[in-house]
N, C-alpha and C positions, 0 to 999 in steps of 0.2 A: 402558577407555579405548578413545576413538576412533582411526580406522587415517588418517584426516587429519587435516592441520594448516595454518593459517594459516603461514605466513613469517614468524618472528621480526621482521623489519624492517618488516613491514607492521604485525605487530602495537606495534609501537613508535607508528609513525605512527597506527594508529586509538587508544590509550591518550593521546596527545595530543591528539586530538579529541574525548577523555571517551568513550570507548565502553568497557565494560566487557566482556573478552574469556575464553571459555573454549573450548579447542580451536576447534571452529570454527564455533562459535558465537557472537553479541556481542548487549548490552544498551546503549541509552543513552539519558539523561537530556533528550529535547528542548526548545527554547526553551520552547516553548506551557505545558508541563510545570513550569519553573522560574517563567514568569510567572505561572501559576495560583497556586503557595505563596505568591507574593508579592501577589496580589491585582491583578495588574496585564492579565490578559486571560486569557481561555480559545483553546484552537483550535477552529476552523471544524467539527471531528469534534462537539465540547459542543455547536452551536450547531444544526448540523442533525439530528443524531441522538440528541443526549443522551449523549454521552459523558462521563465525568468524566475531566477532563485532569489532576488532578492524581494520579488513581492509574491511567491509562495506561500499559503495559509496554511500549514499541516494544521488539521483538525480531525476529534472523532466526537459525533454526538453520542456515544456510548464510551466512555474512558475507560473503564474498569470492569468490562463485563463482557464477556467471550464464551464458546462453545468451546472452546480449545485450550490445551495447555500446554503449548507446544515448548521441550525443555529449550530451545535455543532461542525465546524470546527473552526479550533483555527488561522486558517488563514485569512487573508485580502479579504476572498470571495468577498467582496461591490466590488472591481475593477474586478474581474475575469468575463468580460461580450463578450469577442472576443470567438466566437466559431466555426466559419468558415475561415479555416484557410487553406490556398493552399501551395501547394509543393515549388515552386517559391519564396514563402514570407521566409521560414525556410533555417536555417543552416543543413549542411551534418550532419550526426554522429558522422565523425572521427574529426570534428571540434569541435562540443559539447563535444565529450569523452576530446580533447587534453587542451580545455581550461578550462573544469569544473575540469580535474586533477590538473591542473597547479592553479586554483583557490583553490581547496583542500586543497593540499599542504602546501599553503599559508596559511590556517588557522587552521592547524596542526604543523606549524614552532615553536609556542611557546612552545609545550612540550618537545621541544629540550633544555629549558634551566631549564627545572622543574625538580627538583632532585626525586621526587615521581615518576616520569614517568618511562616507562619499556623500555630503549633504543632500545632494540630487537625488542620489540611487535612496538615500531615507525615507525622504519626502514620497517618491514613488512606494516604496514598499508599504505605507501607510493605506495606500488604497490596493490589497491585492488582487492580483488576474488570475491565479492559478489556486485552486481548491484541492488541496491532497487528504481527502477523506479518509485518513488511516491512523495513524499517530500512535492507537493503544484499543484494545479492547475490537471487537465487531462491528463493524458500521453495519451490516443486514441485519441487525439484531435492533435497530433503531427501527420503529414499526411508520415513522412519517417519512423514510430515505426518501420515496419517491418524490412526496414534496419539498424535501432539502435539496433535492438536485434540478428541479423545477425553480424555485427559489434562487438558489446561485446563479442559473442561466439566465436569468432575468436580469439580474445586474449590469450596469453599461459598460461596466471594468469588465466582465469575465471573458479570459479568455480561452481556458481549460479546467474541466472537474475530472481528478482522477479518484478513483474508487479502489479500496484494496481487500481484498475477501479470503475468508478460509473456506469459501465454496459451500459453507454447510447450512446454508438457509436458500434454498432452491424457491423455496416459493417466493421468496421476494425477489429473486434474479427474474423469477416470472413475471412480478410484479413490475419490476421496473423496464421488462421489457413490453409488458401489456400497456402498460401507461405511460408510453412513452417517455421515460423519465431515465432513460440509459445517461452514463458521463461520457465526456470524450472519451475515455482511456479506464478500461476494466482489467483489472490485475486480478487472477486466481494463483494462490499460494499453492505449489505444488510441491509438496515437506517429504515425500517418498514414491518411489513407483507401484506399492504393492500393500495390501490391507496391514499386513505382519507389520512392516514398517512404519508404515502410518501411526499405528496404535504409541508403537515406539516413540516416534517422534513427537505427533501433535498431542497426544494422550488427550483425544476428545472425548467430550461427555454425552454424546449422544451415540448409542449403541450401535446403531447403523450411521454411522458417519462417511463410513466408505462410499456405500450405497449415494448418500446423499453428495459428496465430493462426484462421483459419476454423473449424479443424475442436471447439477449445476454445469458442468461441462458437456452434457449432451445438449442441454438449453442453449447453450453458447456457441456452439457449432456454426450455426448460421444467423447470429443477432447481429441487427446494425450497428455494432459499435466495433471500435478500434478495442484488440483485446491482445494482454500478455501474458502468457505461463511464468510465472515468478518459482525460480527453485533455489531453494536456500541448502547450501552443500554443507554438510557438517561432515568434517575427516572420519574415515575410523567407521561412518555410521550409515550413508547413505548415497557416497557417491563410488561405490564400488563398478569397474567397469560392466561389469557384467548385468549389469541392473540399468544398462543404457536402452536396448529393446521392451523395456516395461514402461519407462518416461517414454519414451518414443509413442508409445501405444495410447497413452493418456494426452499427449500433445496431440496427436493426430485427433482423437475425439473433442478437443477443445477447438483443433482449427485456428489457432491465437494467429494474428500478423509480427508477435517477435514474444522472443523465449529469452529471459533475463535467468542466465546461470552468476549465483552470487552468492560469496562465502559467509558463513557462518561467522560471527564477528562476538570477541569472549569480550562483550559487556554485559553491565548493569545484573539484572539479578540471574541471566544464565550463567556467570562465572560461579554459583553455587550449586549447578547442575550437570557443567561440561567442563572439558580441560582446556588448557590456552591450546592441546596438542590437537584439539577437535578443527581448530580455524584453519583452512586451508590458504596457502599462499596465492597473489595472483596468478602467481604462471601455474600452480598445478589447476585453478579454475581455469583457466585460459585452455591448460592441456585439458578438461575434460568434456569442454567446451565444441572443444576440436574433435573429440572422437563425436559427441554426439552430433556435430555438423556432418560426419562421415557416414553417418547411421539413419538423417531426417532429410527432410525435404528444407531445411535449413540452414544458412548461410551466413559465414560472420557478418555482422554489421560495424561493431565498435568495440570499445572496452574504454576502462576508466581504472586505472592502478590504484591510486586511494580506495577507493569503494569495493576493490575486490569484486569486480565485475565485467561480465559480457554479454553483449548483447547479439543475436542472432535474429535473423530477419527470413520472412516464409519467401520461399522462392516464389511461388505460385500466385503471388500480388505484389501491385504495384504502387502501395499509397507513400504517400510521401513520407519519412517517421518525422519531420520538423510540422508542428500543428504550430497554425495563425489562426484558427478560431475555433468555436467550440464545438462545432460540430459540421466539421472536415467532411465532405463527398467524399463516401465508399465504394473502392471496387472490392467486391467478397471477396476472400480468399477461395481460391478454387478448391473444392473436396479432394482430402486426401485419399 
């Protein structure tokens, strides 16, 4: 039994939003998984990287704990205060997986009575083959993250593991590298191109947050993992054209395989902090991605309009965007 727990009021609120909760971890069925089961479309991760949308398990080992309080976050970041979590306080990876899988299957059970749902896809969905360790909270705060990655890697059905991080725990990134526990693909959120804007948008808990992010980018420059720089664009805040050279400097430091330029979405708790006018259109995202392309070593690869996202690929590497196994052979990006 873990030593840290989520406040019962927050758990109640999460369950109303269709989360499955187990102690400090959580799982959710995203809208794209539901659409996939009804043949109404698939997530951009399917289009860009070949992920099976209906078999995606979106999960977090630390569901309401984060080091940043990003103003665009649609989750209740106001509750995410715990940042020092000890190994003896948390559940083991196997227990997290087994309980969250049970919660996930409960959330999927309603589709059995839906005549529009593809029953074959539903049967496959009950055995997830893609694990997106993101959802809410900051996964690198979970002190047993290397063990969790290795456990998920050991499952016979596993095709891919993604981790999304804010880059505030470079020591954990160092551990993932040193302990051969890197995921299939690692995302770093780049919310701003300079320290001043970063503090305004990410509202970090750590006073040295900007240095921490930059250390993470440095560590990943030559790391043997597929890497994605995720840029969440907020109209009127962090997508002015004059900021592009600063973004390019950060991207070059990380040397990722892909750059995702994605619109802030006016959803959930973020509506208390931002306005609808802060949400860029897909055309505005395309325009900004094009300007980024003009000033960098990254070229247009693909886009998905419903998610308001454009992905650029590194011109200096030739890896296949489509993932067919958890640890595909990587040809390293040429240093820029």
